[in-house]
C-alpha positions in Angstrom: 0.0 0.0 0.0 2.5 2.6 1.2 4.5 3.4 -1.9 1.3 4.8 -3.5 0.1 6.7 -0.4 1.2 10.1 -1.5 0.3 9.7 -5.1 -1.8 12.8 -5.8 -3.9 12.3 -8.9 -6.8 14.6 -7.9 -8.5 16.1 -10.8 -7.1 13.5 -13.2 -10.3 11.3 -12.9 -8.2 8.5 -14.4 -8.4 6.3 -11.3 -10.4 3.1 -11.7 -11.6 0.9 -8.8 -10.9 -2.7 -9.7 -12.5 -5.4 -7.5 -10.8 -8.7 -7.8 -7.9 -7.0 -9.5 -5.3 -9.6 -8.4 -7.3 -12.4 -10.1 -6.7 -13.9 -13.5 -8.6 -11.5 -15.8 -8.3 -8.7 -13.2 -4.5 -8.6 -13.1 -4.2 -8.6 -16.9 -6.7 -5.8 -17.1 -4.9 -3.7 -14.4 -1.7 -4.0 -16.5 -3.5 -2.7 -19.6 -5.2 0.1 -17.6 -1.8 1.2 -16.3 -0.4 1.1 -19.9 -3.3 3.2 -21.1 -2.7 6.0 -18.5 -5.2 4.9 -15.9 -4.4 4.2 -12.2 -6.0 0.9 -11.3 -6.9 0.8 -7.6 -7.3 -2.8 -6.6 -9.4 -4.2 -3.8 -9.2 -7.9 -3.4 -9.6 -10.3 -0.4 -7.0 -12.6 -2.0 -4.2 -10.2 -2.5 -1.0 -12.1 -1.8 2.5 -10.7 -1.2 4.6 -11.2 -4.3 1.9 -10.6 -6.9 2.8 -8.0 -9.5 0.8 -4.9 -8.9 0.1 -2.0 -11.2 -1.3 0.5 -8.8 -2.4 0.8 -5.1 -3.7 -2.4 -3.5 -6.1 -2.8 -0.6 -7.0 -6.1 1.2 -10.7 -5.6 1.8 -13.5 -8.1 2.5 -16.7 -7.3 0.6 -19.4 -6.8 1.5 -18.3 -6.8 5.2 -15.8 -3.9 4.9 -17.7 -2.0 2.2 -17.5 1.3 4.2 -13.7 1.4 3.7 -14.4 2.3 0.1 -15.7 5.8 1.0 -12.2 7.0 1.8 -10.5 5.2 -1.1 -12.9 6.6 -3.7 -12.3 10.1 -2.3 -8.5 9.7 -2.0 -8.0 8.7 -5.6 -10.9 10.7 -7.1 -12.3 7.4 -8.5 -15.0 7.9 -11.2 -15.5 4.3 -12.4 -15.3 0.7 -11.3 -14.5 -2.6 -13.0 -15.9 -5.5 -11.0 -14.2 -8.9 -11.3 -14.6 -10.1 -7.7 -16.9 -13.1 -7.4 -17.0 -16.9 -7.5 -16.5 -18.6 -10.8 -16.8 -22.4 -10.9 -19.9 -23.8 -12.6 -19.6 -27.2 -10.9 -19.1 -25.7 -7.5 -22.2 -23.5 -8.0 -24.4 -26.5 -8.6 -23.2 -27.9 -5.2 -23.2 -24.7 -3.3 -25.6 -22.1 -4.8 -25.7 -20.1 -1.5 -22.1 -19.0 -1.9 -22.7 -18.0 -5.5 -25.8 -15.8 -4.8 -23.9 -14.3 -1.8 -20.7 -13.5 -3.6 -22.1 -12.6 -7.0 -25.5 -11.1 -6.3 -25.6 -9.7 -2.7 -22.0 -8.4 -2.9 -22.7 -6.7 -6.2 -25.8 -5.0 -4.9 -23.8 -3.8 -1.8 -21.0 -2.5 -4.1 -23.3 -0.7 -6.5 -25.2 1.0 -3.7 -21.8 2.2 -2.3 -20.6 3.4 -5.7 -23.8 5.3 -6.3 -23.7 6.9 -2.8 -20.1 8.0 -3.6 -21.0 9.4 -7.1 -19.4 6.7 -9.1 -21.8 5.9 -12.0 -19.7 4.0 -14.6 -19.5 0.2 -14.1 -18.0 -2.6 -16.1 -18.4 -6.1 -14.8 -17.7 -9.8 -15.6 -20.8 -11.7 -16.8 -20.5 -15.1 -18.3 -21.5 -17.3 -21.3 -23.2 -19.4 -18.5 -26.1 -17.0 -18.7 -27.1 -18.7 -22.0 -27.5 -22.2 -20.4 -27.4 -24.9 -23.0 -28.1 -23.3 -26.4 -27.6 -26.4 -28.5 -25.3 -26.4 -31.5 -25.6 -22.8 -32.6 -23.7 -19.6 -31.7 -24.9 -17.5 -28.8 -26.2 -14.0 -29.6 -26.9 -11.3 -27.0 -30.5 -11.2 -28.2 -31.1 -14.9 -27.3 -33.4 -15.4 -24.3 -31.0 -16.4 -21.4 -31.8 -19.7 -19.6 -29.0 -20.5 -17.1 -28.6 -24.1 -16.0 -26.3 -23.5 -13.0 -26.4 -21.1 -10.0 -23.3 -19.5 -11.5 -25.1 -18.6 -14.7 -28.2 -17.6 -12.6 -26.1 -15.3 -10.4 -24.5 -13.6 -13.5 -27.9 -13.1 -15.2 -29.2 -11.5 -12.0 -26.3 -9.0 -12.1 -27.2 -8.1 -15.6 -30.9 -7.5 -14.6 -29.9 -5.4 -11.6 -27.7 -3.2 -13.8 -30.6 -2.6 -16.2 -32.8 -1.5 -13.3 -30.0 0.6 -11.8 -29.6 2.5 -15.1 -33.3 3.5 -15.0 -33.4 4.4 -11.3 -30.0 5.7 -10.5 -28.3 6.6 -13.8 -25.7 3.8 -13.4 -24.1 3.3 -16.8 -22.8 -0.3 -17.2 -21.4 -2.9 -19.5 -21.4 -6.6 -18.7 -19.0 -8.7 -20.6 -20.1 -12.3 -21.1 -16.8 -14.3 -21.2 -16.6 -17.6 -23.0 -13.4 -19.6 -22.3 -10.6 -17.4 -21.2 -7.0 -18.6 -21.6 -3.4 -17.6 -22.1 -1.1 -15.3 -20.2 0.5 -11.9 -20.5 3.2 -12.3 -23.2 5.7 -10.5 -21.0 4.9 -13.2 -18.4 4.5 -10.8 -15.5 1.1 -12.2 -14.7 -1.0 -15.1 -15.5 -2.2 -18.6 -15.0 -0.8 -20.7 -17.8 -3.5 -22.8 -19.4 -3.0 -24.9 -22.5 -6.6 -24.4 -23.7 -6.1 -21.1 -25.5 -9.7 -20.0 -26.4 -10.1 -16.3 -26.1 -6.9 -14.7 -25.0 -6.8 -13.0 -21.7 -5.0 -9.9 -23.1 -7.8 -9.5 -25.6 -10.3 -9.7 -22.7 -8.3 -7.0 -20.9 -8.5 -4.7 -23.9 -12.2 -5.3 -24.1 -12.6 -4.0 -20.5 -10.9 -0.7 -21.4 -13.1 -0.3 -24.5 -16.2 -1.1 -22.4 -15.1 1.4 -19.7 -14.8 4.2 -22.3 -18.1 3.2 -23.9 -20.0 3.2 -20.5 -18.4 6.5 -19.4 -19.6 8.2 -22.7 -23.1 6.7 -23.1 -25.9 6.0 -20.5 -26.2 2.3 -21.2 -26.9 -1.1 -19.6 -25.3 -3.3 -22.2 -23.9 -6.8 -22.4 -21.4 -8.1 -25.0 -20.1 -11.6 -25.8 -16.3 -12.0 -25.6 -15.1 -15.1 -27.3 -13.0 -16.1 -30.2 -16.1 -16.7 -32.4 -14.4 -19.9 -33.6 -15.4 -23.3 -32.1 -12.6 -25.5 -30.7 -13.3 -28.8 -29.1 -11.4 -30.2 -26.1 -10.3 -33.1 -28.3 -8.8 -30.6 -30.9 -7.0 -28.7 -28.1 -5.5 -31.9 -26.7 -4.3 -32.9 -30.1 -2.8 -29.5 -30.8 -0.9 -29.7 -27.5 0.4 -33.2 -28.2 1.9 -32.0 -31.5 4.4 -30.1 -29.3 4.7 -32.4 -26.2 4.4 -35.8 -27.8 1.8 -38.3 -26.7 0.2 -37.6 -23.3 -1.8 -40.0 -21.2 -5.4 -38.8 -21.5 -8.3 -39.8 -19.3 -11.8 -39.1 -20.3 -14.4 -38.4 -17.6 -18.1 -37.5 -17.5 -18.9 -33.8 -18.1 -19.2 -31.5 -15.1 -22.7 -30.7 -13.9 -24.0 -27.4 -15.4 -21.7 -27.4 -18.3 -23.2 -27.5 -21.8 -21.5 -29.6 -24.6 -21.2 -26.7 -27.1 -20.8 -23.0 -26.3 -19.6 -20.7 -29.0 -19.9 -16.9 -29.1 -21.4 -14.8 -31.9 -19.1 -11.7 -31.5 -20.7 -9.4 -34.2 -22.1 -7.0 -31.6 -18.9 -6.3 -29.7 -17.0 -6.0 -33.0 -19.5 -3.4 -34.3 -20.1 -1.3 -31.1 -16.8 -1.6 -29.2 -14.7 -2.2 -32.3 -13.1 -5.1 -30.4 -11.4 -8.0 -32.2 -9.6 -11.1 -30.7 -6.0 -10.6 -31.9 -4.0 -13.2 -30.0 
C-alpha cells in the first residue's frame, strides 16, 4: 500500500476501482489500464505478497468492509469501477448455490449502492457465457433469451438484470462482458495462469474491458457483450494440438461436469461493431 500513499492524482479522474484486481482476468486488465494511462486501484480479499501490482492495493473483504471504500474513492478521485470479484466455478455453484448468490449477487448490490452513494456511475463487470444455459449447436447471440442451467449462470444473469434496473433508477451506466473460455497469459509473463486451452486470449479480454469502460463512461447504457474467439474449438482438438508439441500424453476421459453445456460458442458481431473489439492473439 505505502509506496502509493502520496500519489496525488486529484482532478485526473483516471483512477479506476478494480475489485478482484489480483485475479486472472483482473490482473491482466490492471496491467492494460496502467499502460493506457489509468491508475488501477485494486481491492481484493485474496491479495498475496509477491503478486505483481500495477497500482495501489487494498486487502478488503466485501461486503463486510464496504465502508472502507468511501475514503479510497475520495482519496484517488475514482470515477469508475471494474468489478471482477466473485465466485466462478460452474460445478461448485451447482453444489453450493448459496455461496454464488452471496458472492455474485448480494455483494454486487452492496458494491453498486456504495458506488452510487459516492457518485461513481460508470460500471464494467464480468458476466458469463453461462447466462445462456445450454443453447444447443448454434452460436450464442446477446439477443437470445437467457436460460442458465447453473447457479453460477443464474447469479450472473441477476447481475445483468440489476444493472438494467439501476440505469433507469440511479443513472448507473454499465457494460457486462459475457466471457466464453478465457485462456493464455500476458506475453511478457508478468502475470497469468498458464492454461493450455487457448480459447479467447486474456490480453484480448483485458483490452475489451478498457473499451467497455470508455463506452460506458460516454453513453448512458446497460449493455452486455459476448467476448469469445467466435471460432469453435473442441477439447479433443485442443489436446491434439498440445500433443503435437509435447508428444503423446496420457489422456483420461471423464463425464462432463454438472451445469456445463456440450457446445458453447460466441457470436461476436455486436462487440465487433459497437466496441470495435477483435480477438487478436
